[in-house]
KOLDRENVEX-267098 format. One line per 5 residues: number of its first residue (from 1); for each residue x, y, z of N, C-alpha, C. Coordinates in pm, whole numbers. Each point is the difference from the previous one (the first is absolute). Example, Ala and Ser with C-alpha at 12.3 -4.5 7.8 and 13.67 -1.06 7.14 Angstrom:
1 = 1319 -569 780 -89 119 0 90 120 0  -35 105 -72 82 119 6 -77 109 73
END
This chain:
1 = -6211 -3875 -1070 17 143 21 -5 36 147  -100 -57 66 -12 35 140 121 -47 80  55 -121 -40 119 -48 70 120 89 -25  17 43 -127 111 88 -34 -11 133 74  -126 50 8 -18 126 70 35 -14 146
6 = -42 -118 54 30 -20 141 150 -11 24  65 -71 -92 145 -14 14 70 136 -10  -44 83 -98 59 133 -17 -23 85 122  -119 -13 58 -29 81 119 86 -42 118  26 -136 6 76 -46 115 149 34 -11
11 = 49 13 -126 144 27 -17 30 148 -15  -96 86 -19 27 141 -22 75 65 116  -27 -30 127 80 63 108 148 -36 -11  29 -126 -39 140 -41 -12 67 72 -117  -76 11 -111 55 72 -114 25 147 34
16 = -88 57 77 17 140 40 126 16 85  23 -94 91 121 6 82 125 -15 -85  -8 -92 -99 114 -21 -88 29 125 -83  -107 64 -53 18 123 -78 58 113 86  -47 9 124 52 103 90 148 -24 29
21 = 38 -126 20 141 -30 27 85 31 -122  -53 -30 -121 74 29 -122 24 149 -15  -103 80 31 16 146 -9 100 48 104  -3 -60 116 88 42 108 147 -24 -34  28 -113 -64 139 -36 -28 40 27 -145
26 = -79 82 -70 30 27 -141 118 94 -18  17 95 93 108 98 -14 137 -61 20  104 67 -53 136 -54 13 48 -7 144  -55 87 86 44 -1 139 -63 -115 79  -104 -63 -58 -71 -106 73 4 -132 -76
31 = 89 -11 -97 9 -124 -77 50 -113 89  -11 -122 -51 47 -116 75 149 18 31  37 -20 125 136 25 42 78 -131 11  126 6 -44 91 -112 18 71 19 133  4 -105 78 59 13 132 88 -116 38
36 = 70 17 110 85 -104 57 11 23 148  92 -72 62 17 12 146 148 13 35  25 74 109 137 19 48 55 -133 49  118 -37 -52 60 -128 38 130 16 77  64 116 -11 126 22 74 18 149 21
41 = 60 36 112 19 141 36 146 21 38  62 101 -62 139 37 31 5 151 16  102 49 67 15 144 16 8 67 -137  -95 88 -27 0 76 -125 -84 -58 -110  -42 -128 11 -84 -56 -105 -71 -125 51
46 = -95 -49 -79 -68 -125 34 -33 -75 -129  -21 -131 12 -29 -86 -115 -149 -34 -2  -55 -8 -123 -142 -30 -19 -11 -115 -99  -72 -105 36 -27 -110 -92 -137 19 -64  -12 -50 -124 -128 7 -69 -15 116 -95
51 = 101 86 -10 -11 118 -87 99 -1 -117  85 -98 -7 109 3 -97 -48 16 -143  -113 -61 -35 -49 3 -138 -81 126 -32  -23 84 99 -94 110 -21 62 138 20  128 9 35 62 131 25 127 13 -83
56 = 44 124 -15 125 31 -67 86 84 95  128 11 -32 87 87 78 -54 142 1  -4 62 115 -49 137 10 -147 11 30  -76 -110 -11 -142 5 35 -17 26 149  -111 67 33 -35 21 139 -95 -110 46
61 = 10 -35 127 -92 -95 60 -57 61 127  -115 -52 43 -65 45 123 6 -113 101  65 26 112 12 -99 106 -104 31 108  -87 -96 27 -106 18 98 42 -65 131  22 86 100 45 -49 131 -101 39 106
66 = 33 -30 123 -91 33 110 -9 150 23  97 77 -53 -2 146 18 -54 73 -122  -46 -75 -100 -56 63 -119 74 -42 -126  -26 72 -110 60 -30 -129 127 83 -18  106 -65 -46 129 66 -20 53 -35 -138
71 = 62 99 -63 52 -21 -134 143 -53 4  35 -74 -105 136 -48 -18 30 -7 -149  127 -12 -33 40 -8 -140 75 -130 -24  -32 -64 -112 67 -124 -38 140 32 -51  101 -57 65 139 26 -40 69 -124 -53
76 = -64 -116 13 58 -123 -53 -111 -101 -23  5 -69 -113 -101 -101 -32 71 -134 -20  -40 -99 78 52 -135 -12 -114 -94 -33  29 -122 -47 -109 -93 -39 -98 -28 112  48 -11 121 -87 -38 111 -44 116 87
81 = 69 114 -10 -33 112 90 50 130 -61  -54 110 48 48 133 -38 50 70 126  101 85 -20 55 77 112 -58 141 -7  -52 48 112 -68 128 8 69 87 105  28 124 -35 49 98 97 -116 88 43
86 = -28 10 129 -111 85 43 29 147 -24  -102 75 -41 15 144 -24 18 75 131  -74 -42 102 5 68 129 96 -71 94  71 79 78 88 -59 101 -83 -48 118  35 -117 52 -66 -49 121 -138 -57 -21
91 = -37 -32 -125 -131 -60 -24 -5 -139 63  -110 -28 71 -15 -130 66 -23 -108 -104  85 -102 -1 -9 -108 -99 -1 -132 75  -95 -86 -35 -11 -131 64 -2 -112 -102  45 -117 40 -4 -117 -88 -145 -31 -35
96 = -23 -30 -126 -132 -34 -56 -90 121 -20  52 122 23 -80 119 -35 -29 -1 -150  -115 51 -38 -37 2 -141 65 120 -71  44 -22 -124 63 103 -81 -63 -5 -139  -46 115 -50 -68 8 -129 75 92 -96
101 = -2 -37 -126 63 82 -104 -80 128 -21  71 112 -10 -64 128 -30 38 51 -139  118 -32 -48 44 45 -133 102 112 9  34 54 -115 100 107 -6 -52 124 70  91 71 66 -38 122 72 -13 115 -99
106 = -114 66 0 -27 110 -92 -54 120 78  28 118 -53 -53 122 59 -66 81 -111  -84 95 38 -72 84 -96 27 147 32  116 53 -41 35 140 32 -98 99 -61  -8 116 63 -90 105 -48 63 135 33
111 = -39 103 -76 54 134 25 -32 49 139  -107 -49 60 -38 42 135 97 -52 106  93 -88 -37 98 -49 95 106 105 31  10 103 -82 98 105 26 -31 67 134  106 24 76 -17 56 133 -20 -104 107
116 = 4 -127 -37 -26 -107 96 128 -78 31  2 -62 117 108 -88 41 -59 -138 21  58 -99 -70 -54 -136 3 113 -96 38  -40 -122 36 101 -101 28 24 -84 -125  82 -102 12 36 -80 -117 -118 -74 -60
121 = -106 -20 78 -120 -68 -48 -101 98 -57  40 126 -21 -88 104 -53 -117 27 94  26 -9 130 -100 32 102 43 132 64  -91 99 9 39 131 56 39 -11 146  105 74 39 45 0 139 4 143 55
126 = -62 95 -73 6 140 42 -125 46 74  -95 -91 22 -120 35 75 -97 89 -75  11 6 -133 -89 86 -79 -111 -76 -70  -27 -121 46 -109 -76 -59 47 -92 -110  -93 -79 -57 37 -97 -103 38 66 -132
131 = 71 -75 -82 39 47 -132 -111 -26 -101  -3 82 -103 -89 -22 -114 78 -74 -107  -45 -119 -36 72 -78 -99 -30 47 -141  99 -12 -87 -18 36 -140 -69 -111 -78  -12 20 -130 -72 -95 -85 86 -119 -42
136 = 130 15 5 90 -106 -48 80 -58 114  -3 -132 12 79 -69 102 134 -41 -60  108 32 70 135 -24 -50 73 -99 90  76 -87 -62 87 -88 76 122 78 47  41 -23 123 119 68 50 127 -61 -58
141 = -13 -112 -70 115 -67 -62 -5 14 -151  -47 115 -50 -14 20 -144 137 -3 -68  -1 -34 -129 123 -1 -79 31 141 -49  127 31 -24 36 132 -55 -57 18 -140  -14 124 -46 -45 22 -138 99 -61 -98
146 = -46 -40 -120 93 -55 -101 108 101 -34  123 -48 -12 112 91 -21 -12 80 -129  -51 -60 -106 -10 70 -128 -126 88 -9  -88 -13 99 -121 81 -1 10 124 87  113 18 68 15 115 89 46 123 -77
151 = -43 116 50 50 126 -55 146 18 37  69 79 -81 138 33 32 4 114 102  105 3 80 17 104 100 74 117 -63  -61 120 3 65 114 -65 -32 134 65  -65 0 115 -39 126 65 71 14 133
156 = 75 110 15 78 22 122 -92 35 117  49 -27 119 -75 22 124 85 80 97  -55 107 55 66 77 105 -46 -51 135  94 -44 80 -35 -47 134 3 113 102  74 108 -28 16 107 97 117 -20 94
161 = 64 -120 -7 120 -28 79 119 30 -90  77 104 34 103 49 -91 107 -105 -32  41 -79 100 104 -100 -24 -44 -102 -104  -130 -30 -4 -51 -95 -99 -21 68 -134  -62 118 -1 -32 67 -125 125 39 -79
166 = 112 22 68 122 38 -70 79 -123 -44  28 -90 93 93 -110 -29 -68 -129 -46  -120 -26 45 -69 -126 -36 -146 28 -31  -28 80 -104 -138 39 -29 -85 -119 -43  -129 13 24 -96 -108 -26 -91 35 -115
171 = -71 -103 -49 -105 16 -100 -125 -70 51  -115 41 -50 -124 -68 35 5 -145 -48  -36 -91 88 3 -142 -34 129 -69 37  94 73 60 127 -60 38 -14 -73 133  91 -95 22 5 -73 127 135 28 65
176 = -4 61 117 122 47 66 10 -62 138  122 -39 38 24 -55 132 82 96 85  -34 9 128 78 78 96 68 -98 93  134 -7 -9 78 -99 72 71 67 118  -18 -57 117 65 57 118 -6 -98 115
181 = 91 18 96 -6 -77 123 -109 52 91  -16 -63 114 -105 41 93 33 135 62  -101 85 13 17 128 68 70 107 -80  17 -19 -130 71 99 -82 -95 103 -59  -126 -34 -20 -95 99 -49 -82 -41 -120
186 = -22 -131 -19 -80 -46 -114 -144 50 10  -62 -23 114 -140 37 16 -18 152 -9  97 75 51 -9 146 -8 6 47 -144  89 -57 -80 8 37 -141 -127 -40 -74  -54 -118 32 -125 -42 -63 -113 96 33
191 = -2 51 123 -105 94 37 12 130 -79  124 43 -32 19 119 -82 -51 -24 -142  30 -119 -54 -43 -31 -135 -152 -13 -9  -63 -47 108 -146 -18 -1 -73 133 -4  66 111 35 -65 130 2 1 70 -136
196 = 63 -62 -100 3 61 -132 -139 11 -60  -18 102 -86 -132 25 -57 -10 -44 -146  90 -86 -45 -1 -41 -140 -83 -123 -28  -75 -49 100 -73 -124 -18 -149 20 29  -81 -79 -71 -145 3 24 -37 -78 125
201 = 67 -113 21 -29 -85 115 131 -49 60  -3 -27 130 115 -55 71 -47 -123 76  74 -110 -14 -28 -123 73 125 -35 81  -18 -17 130 115 -24 89 -20 -133 70  102 -84 -6 0 -127 73 103 8 111
206 = -45 0 123 89 1 117 11 -143 50  113 -63 -27 18 -143 27 96 -17 117  -48 -61 106 85 -26 116 39 124 76  -75 108 -15 33 125 70 -33 -10 149  60 90 77 -36 11 142 -142 55 10
211 = -78 -59 87 -140 40 10 -18 146 35  87 55 84 -16 139 43 27 98 -112  72 -41 -106 38 92 -106 -106 14 -108  -99 -88 1 -100 2 -108 -80 130 3  -56 34 115 -78 124 9 86 123 -23
216 = 124 -4 49 89 114 -22 23 22 -149  24 -108 -72 25 12 -144 -124 51 -73  -116 -53 36 -122 36 -72 -47 141 36  1 34 129 -55 128 43 99 115 -12  126 -25 35 98 108 0 68 16 -135
221 = 42 -111 -59 75 7 -125 -91 27 -118  -106 -80 -13 -88 16 -116 -94 119 17  -61 14 116 -89 113 24 -111 8 -103  -10 114 -67 -104 20 -100 19 -88 -122  123 -48 -25 23 -89 -114 -66 -135 19
226 = -46 -30 119 -67 -127 25 -129 -11 -80  -55 114 -45 -126 -2 -74 12 -76 -132  121 -11 -55 20 -74 -125 80 -128 23  7 -44 126 87 -110 36 -79 -117 57  43 -121 -35 -48 -122 64 119 -62 70
231 = -12 -21 131 109 -59 79 -37 -142 38  92 -93 -29 -18 -141 35 105 -33 106  -45 -46 116 89 -13 115 3 -144 51  122 -51 22 21 -127 71 118 23 92  -27 17 128 106 35 96 86 -122 32
236 = 113 26 66 97 -104 26 -50 -112 89  -104 25 80 -50 -104 90 -101 -91 -67  -40 30 -123 -98 -83 -70 69 -121 -62  -81 -95 -45 53 -126 -51 79 21 -128  94 -90 -31 74 13 -126 -91 -5 -122
241 = -114 -68 9 -92 -4 -113 -56 139 -30  -34 76 104 -52 135 -22 109 94 -49  123 -15 53 110 84 -46 36 -32 -145  -15 -123 -39 23 -38 -140 -112 51 -90  -121 2 53 -117 35 -81 -15 151 -19
246 = 48 81 95 -24 144 -4 46 66 -129  125 -18 -46 38 65 -126 -73 -55 -121  -44 -126 5 -77 -56 -111 -138 67 -8  -62 20 115 -129 71 3 18 144 -47  106 67 46 24 138 -41 24 8 -151
251 = 71 -96 -55 26 1 -144 -129 -19 -78  -90 -84 49 -129 -18 -68 -81 130 1  6 75 110 -69 130 6 63 97 -100  134 3 -5 69 88 -94 -33 -37 -144  -11 -129 -30 -34 -43 -136 -140 45 -39
256 = -90 2 96 -135 49 -28 3 145 -47  74 85 70 9 141 -39 78 17 -130  105 -79 -19 77 9 -125 -87 -36 -119  -79 -105 10 -85 -41 -111 -109 102 -28  -27 88 97 -97 108 -21 65 122 -65
261 = 129 -10 -35 69 107 -71 70 100 90  18 -32 129 58 97 92 148 -29 26  73 106 38 139 -14 40 4 -32 149  59 -114 32 -4 -51 137 143 -6 55  17 45 123 125 -19 72 -20 -116 98
266 = 83 -102 -15 -7 -118 87 124 -1 89  -21 3 130 111 0 96 -11 -127 84  111 -74 10 6 -119 83 114 16 101  -34 -5 126 99 12 107 -21 -116 98  74 -109 -11 112 -15 -90 -9 -134 -71
271 = 69 -10 -113 6 -124 -76 75 -108 77  95 41 81 78 -97 78 -90 -74 99  -89 73 65 -90 -67 94 -100 -89 -74  -36 37 -122 -81 -88 -83 78 -129 -29  129 13 -34 83 -118 -26 14 -86 125
276 = 11 64 117 10 -77 124 -129 -79 25  -114 61 -31 -127 -70 17 -11 -118 -95  43 20 -127 0 -111 -96 92 -111 47  114 37 60 93 -101 52 -66 -81 111  -69 67 92 -66 -73 109 -104 -97 -53
281 = -77 43 -100 -102 -88 -57 66 -116 -73  108 29 -75 68 -106 -73 63 -103 91  61 44 107 61 -93 95 -108 -85 66  -114 62 31 -110 -77 61 -52 -107 -96  9 27 -130 -46 -97 -99 105 -106 -32
286 = 118 12 63 102 -101 -19 102 32 -107  5 123 -50 97 36 -103 141 6 59  98 -52 -69 137 11 49 58 138 -32  84 54 85 65 128 -30 104 -18 -110  12 104 -85 97 -8 -110 102 113 5
291 = -30 110 70 93 113 7 -15 70 134  95 -25 90 3 64 131 -133 -11 74  -58 -116 -5 -124 -25 72 -126 29 -77  10 56 -120 -119 30 -79 -32 -116 -95  -125 -49 0 -38 -103 -97 -19 59 -139
296 = -13 -86 -99 -10 45 -138 -127 82 -25  -106 -24 77 -125 73 -24 16 150 20  94 42 84 22 144 20 39 66 -131  90 -64 -74 51 58 -124 -96 -20 -116  -106 -78 23 -109 -11 -98 -106 105 26
301 = -29 26 128 -105 94 36 40 145 -25  128 34 16 43 139 -19 -29 52 -140  42 -68 -108 -33 53 -133 -150 -6 -30  -71 -97 56 -145 -5 -23 -69 124 54  48 49 115 -58 121 58 44 124 -75
306 = 130 17 -20 54 126 -53 -28 18 -148  -9 -109 -76 -28 12 -143 -143 46 -26  -87 -10 97 -138 47 -19 -7 152 -4  99 68 56 5 146 -8 55 41 -136  -13 130 -29 49 51 -128 -114 51 -86
311 = 27 30 -126 -105 50 -88 -99 -110 -37  -123 41 -27 -100 -94 -46 -10 -1 -151  -116 -40 -52 -22 -1 -144 -17 141 -55  -32 9 -127 -8 130 -67 -105 91 60  -109 -55 49 -109 81 56 5 7 152
316 = 102 -60 60 9 -4 146 98 105 51  5 16 131 95 91 62 129 -72 32  59 34 112 127 -60 38 8 -13 152  83 -95 44 31 -15 141 148 28 18  31 110 67 139 32 34 26 -59 138
321 = 87 -101 6 24 -71 126 128 48 64  -8 40 125 117 37 81 -3 -90 122  98 -88 11 1 -100 106 127 15 81  -8 -33 127 118 6 87 53 -141 22  131 -10 6 68 -128 23 92 16 120
326 = -27 -74 105 83 4 120 124 -84 -24  114 64 1 127 -69 -26 53 -54 133  -8 -130 19 40 -61 127 148 22 25  31 59 115 139 24 37 73 92 -96  -75 89 -69 59 91 -98 74 -73 -111
331 = -38 -126 -23 60 -78 -108 -90 11 -123  43 79 -97 -82 24 -117 -1 -117 -98  69 -107 35 2 -118 -86 -70 -119 65  -84 25 99 -75 -110 58 -102 -49 -103  -49 -123 10 -80 -60 -109 -121 82 -42
336 = -76 54 96 -121 75 -37 36 130 -71  98 72 52 42 125 -63 54 -25 -139  80 -103 -16 61 -30 -129 -107 -40 -101  -95 -84 41 -105 -43 -91 -92 115 -39  -33 85 96 -91 112 -26 65 103 -90
341 = 128 25 19 70 99 -81 -2 -38 -148  4 -130 -28 -4 -45 -138 -136 11 -64  -106 9 80 -136 10 -54 -40 145 -25  45 90 86 -45 139 -2 66 80 -112  -55 120 -25 50 90 -103 93 107 58
346 = 51 -24 117 90 96 62 2 -20 150  102 56 65 9 -14 145 62 125 60  -55 40 114 51 110 81 67 -61 122  125 35 24 76 -54 112 9 106 109  -45 -33 119 12 88 115 123 -39 80
351 = 83 98 31 127 -24 68 -11 28 149  41 -95 80 -1 21 145 99 110 40  111 9 -74 99 104 29 -60 139 -20  -75 18 -109 -63 130 -25 -104 31 107  -74 -102 43 -99 20 105 67 41 130
356 = 113 -61 31 71 37 123 58 140 -7  25 50 -122 48 137 -16 -114 101 4  -125 -49 7 -114 90 5 -45 50 -136  39 -67 -108 -44 40 -134 -122 -83 -40  -114 66 -5 -125 -69 -34 -62 63 -124
361 = -58 -85 -88 5 -146 6 140 -51 -31  44 -107 67 139 -45 -16 22 -81 -128  -38 57 -113 12 -69 -128 143 13 -51  60 -113 -34 134 -1 -57 -14 18 -151  31 118 -55 -21 24 -143 91 -84 -89
366 = 114 -45 52 93 -78 -80 -45 -146 -13  -72 -51 99 -42 -140 -2 -142 -17 -51  -75 108 -13 -140 -7 -43 -10 8 -152  -87 -83 -57 -12 -10 -145 -147 -6 -39  -35 74 -104 -131 -12 -63 21 -46 -144
371 = -53 -116 -33 20 -54 -134 -75 77 -107  -92 86 42 -77 80 -95 36 148 10  116 31 58 38 140 20 8 75 -132  48 -63 -105 16 70 -127 -134 40 -61  -107 -69 37 -132 39 -46 -55 117 81
376 = 58 23 119 -49 107 87 82 128 -14  130 -12 -25 82 118 -20 -34 67 -132  13 131 -5 -28 76 -122 117 91 -31  18 31 -128 105 92 -40 137 -48 45  72 88 68 136 -30 45 3 -53 143
381 = -113 -40 53 -3 -46 140 87 -124 21  -1 -93 -96 82 -120 16 148 37 7  44 90 -88 139 43 1 34 70 132  -94 82 49 22 71 126 15 -98 116  -90 -99 8 5 -96 110 128 -83 -7
386 = 42 -35 -119 127 -73 -14 116 82 56  -2 129 -27 105 89 52 -7 10 153  -122 8 54 -17 7 145 51 -128 67  -28 -114 -60 49 -126 55 153 -3 4  61 49 -108 147 2 -5 58 88 110
391 = -63 115 25 48 88 106 -16 -65 138  -115 -65 22 -22 -65 129 100 -113 21  26 -75 -107 97 -108 11 138 54 36  39 107 -65 131 58 29 5 54 143  -108 60 44 -7 56 135 12 -110 105
396 = -69 -111 -21 -1 -106 100 129 -80 1  59 -23 -118 121 -81 -3 122 74 56  -8 131 9 112 78 56 -30 48 141  -99 -59 65 -40 44 133 114 -17 100  66 -115 -2 110 -24 94 116 96 -27
401 = 25 27 -128 108 91 -34 -25 139 58  -124 46 -8 -33 132 50 4 4 152  -35 -112 64 0 -4 146 141 12 58  98 -51 -70 138 7 52 73 124 -51  -73 89 -69 60 125 -45 81 -12 -128
406 = -24 -104 -79 76 -19 -123 -54 75 -119  -112 71 17 -59 75 -113 39 147 10  45 55 -113 33 141 -8 -74 60 -120  -83 102 23 -74 61 -111 94 54 -107  -48 -6 -124 74 57 -112 87 -97 -75
411 = 24 -120 55 85 -96 -69 -77 -91 -94  -128 -19 27 -84 -91 -81 -136 66 -18  -29 45 -121 -125 72 -26 -122 -88 24  9 -128 -38 -111 -92 21 -27 -19 148  107 -11 76 -13 -17 144 -58 126 63
416 = 45 115 -46 -51 126 53 -150 11 -23  -44 -38 -120 -144 8 -31 -80 -96 88  54 -122 22 -70 -97 83 -13 50 144  109 54 55 -2 50 137 -97 117 14  -12 79 -103 -88 117 6 -146 -35 -19
421 = -28 -92 -90 -139 -21 -40 -69 -118 67  75 -106 34 -66 -118 56 -71 30 132  58 77 93 -78 34 120 -131 71 -32  -1 83 -104 -124 67 -41 -99 -103 -52  48 -97 -79 -87 -106 -52 -60 -78 115
426 = 82 -35 99 -50 -75 115 -107 79 76  20 130 9 -98 82 71 -133 5 -76  8 3 -133 -123 -2 -81 -74 -132 19  74 -110 10 -61 -132 14 -60 -21 139  41 80 97 -55 -13 135 -146 43 0
431 = -88 -84 51 -143 29 -6 -69 -76 114  -42 70 101 -63 -64 115 -141 -45 -35  -52 -100 69 -132 -55 -34 -113 102 6  10 98 91 -108 98 13 18 121 -92  107 0 -82 23 111 -92 -89 -17 -123
436 = -35 110 -68 -81 -11 -122 76 -77 -107  -74 -72 -83 61 -71 -112 48 100 -104  108 -32 -67 59 91 -98 -81 2 -128  -26 121 -51 -73 13 -127 91 -32 -118  125 43 5 96 -27 -107 138 -11 63
441 = 52 -122 9 126 -24 69 117 67 -71  0 4 -132 110 61 -74 2 151 19  -116 62 7 -4 144 28 53 29 141  -36 -85 97 51 18 135 152 -12 4  54 -95 -75 144 -19 -4 70 123 -60
446 = -52 50 -111 61 117 -64 -7 123 91  -111 17 69 -18 116 87 99 -3 118  18 -116 60 91 -10 114 145 17 -43  34 -46 -118 137 19 -48 29 148 -28  -99 71 -50 17 144 -22 17 73 134
451 = -76 -42 100 14 63 131 139 -24 57  52 -121 -20 131 -32 55 110 82 -66  -20 40 -126 103 76 -72 -30 149 -3  -114 41 57 -40 139 -8 -111 16 -102  -106 68 37 -116 14 -88 41 66 -130
456 = -38 -65 -110 29 54 -132 139 -33 -49  83 -58 89 136 -33 -41 4 -131 -73  113 -29 -60 19 -124 -72 48 -106 98  -78 -100 20 35 -103 96 102 -97 -54  13 -7 -127 86 -102 -58 -62 -138 11
461 = -130 -4 35 -66 -129 15 -13 -68 -134  22 -130 -5 -12 -70 -127 -141 8 -53  -13 42 -124 -131 7 -62 -78 123 34  62 101 67 -79 117 42 -38 87 -118  80 -3 -104 -30 87 -114 -136 -32 -58
466 = -38 -126 5 -132 -39 -48 -70 -74 112  -102 60 55 -76 -67 105 -108 -85 -66  18 -131 -7 -94 -83 -72 -132 -12 75  -104 -14 -75 -133 -20 56 -48 -136 -39  -45 -78 97 -47 -135 -31 -139 6 -60
471 = -26 -94 -89 -134 -13 -58 -82 -85 94  -89 65 69 -78 -72 102 -141 -23 -52
END
């Protein structure tokens, strides 16, 4: 007994140290870490040996260098090494530096994030202090809701932009693309749509934007609406990993609010810059290009991102996604635009010609389509819009004839109506960014047509006998 007691007394300090170490490393953040070492460095990525059996594609790793710890993402796994793209640009990387697995990137959104501006890593950049994390941690690479478990889309949405509400109306839970070349007005139109009051929450992903425009958009465009908005920003000078991650982080935030039963507006400006970032990462990982320089991963990542928007389950809310697509060289059939158009539920086309004529927003009503328009139109609105399209088509196709003096009033009643009414329609569609949003676009159209023909007079406008009211 005395020997056992002595032995116990002599080993108790060691047992105490062991118990303390066990308590210290018991949490998930302090568990035993799998690590490796940097074996090769190339522009845009580096190789790590010793981690191949412990990581998966998309996992984050922590690289410990002489300047501190830096994050990276696994983009390729080989038997002997993994390829990692650093999250930060210009991170100091040395041969034999230690690299440890961190796991999938997760965030914990909370209602207190509204009014805040964060980066792609969910770190605040607005100088208002740290964020309060919610109770649930979400992966930024979550899968879309099951297709058969989603609610159907059946509720119309007023954007306040007359050209959209008349010709390409939206519904809650719809995914819409705004297609335009550079400098035509995509961001301006998005700012108008962000000011609508039909949503409980707004989540904005600014991907590859100019750094000077971020504060202008948040302070001038959103203003008081920022109180219900979460802005996720990755400017053009940041690494492709952050530009790729920004819309994924924003989507995870939007999904948090949707699952809480709220109507969420998700704005991404722009999907094209997201695709460019995915291309840079894919090329760094050794992917071969398959379409005009874009690797196959671009066309895999686009539906993964966009399909996460839309209606949720029966007890959830919806994410209405409005995304901008930069059409390179005004070619609307470039690979990213073509692939995105097939995923979305509609597209708004901005015309450079209309912008040069000073018609804002420069929406081309003939080229813009909403696949859910019939669910948004009410009464005779669909018939009215069809008639308006026919008049605009007739007006535009005879433009050259009228310019050379080949048109004479009274010979063609259809032509006379188009010449009389289409300029009025164009004037109704004109809406500057600082103008108030329209409460009812169809009422505005009817009122302006009456003014053009004389107050109280018969305008001869198609569908005027019955002014339809949409079910909103």
